[in-house]
C-alpha positions, 0 to 999 in steps of 0.5 A, spaced: 263 381 552 258 386 550 255 384 543 251 387 538 244 385 538 243 382 532 248 376 534 243 374 539 243 367 536 250 366 537 249 368 544 244 363 546 248 358 543 254 359 547 249 360 553 247 353 552 254 350 552 260 354 552 264 348 551 263 348 543 269 351 540 266 352 533 260 356 536 266 361 539 269 361 532 262 362 528 261 368 533 268 370 532 267 370 524 261 374 525 264 379 530 270 380 525 265 382 519 262 387 523 268 390 525 268 388 532 275 386 532 277 386 539 271 382 541 272 377 535 279 376 537 277 374 544 272 369 541 277 366 537 281 365 543 276 362 547 275 357 541 282 356 541 282 354 548 277 348 547 280 346 540 288 349 540 289 345 533 283 349 529 285 352 523 281 355 517 284 350 512 281 344 516 275 348 517 274 348 510 275 341 509 268 340 512 264 339 506 256 340 508 253 342 501 254 345 494 249 350 494 251 357 491 248 361 497 251 356 502 258 356 499 258 364 499 256 364 506 262 359 508 266 364 504 264 370 508 265 365 514 272 364 512 274 371 511 271 373 518 275 367 521 282 370 518 280 377 520 279 375 527 286 372 527 285 365 527 290 361 524 290 359 516 
């Protein structure tokens, strides 16, 4: 999978451990927001192989803070996950 250079952090994380589904989902969201939909869907499918019960709704229930900047970033992730074709 060829990725834009700005996604190197995601690439390094996946090289360290490809078995972490959430890393694939974050990569999928970022790729989708960059318009790389084929690659985003491939990353989403790779994540679903490790966590076939993943849903955006369940992901949203993980509360990690209430800082407005953090919440805005999470909103962008949710949008990316939808664009990547992950189940609601």
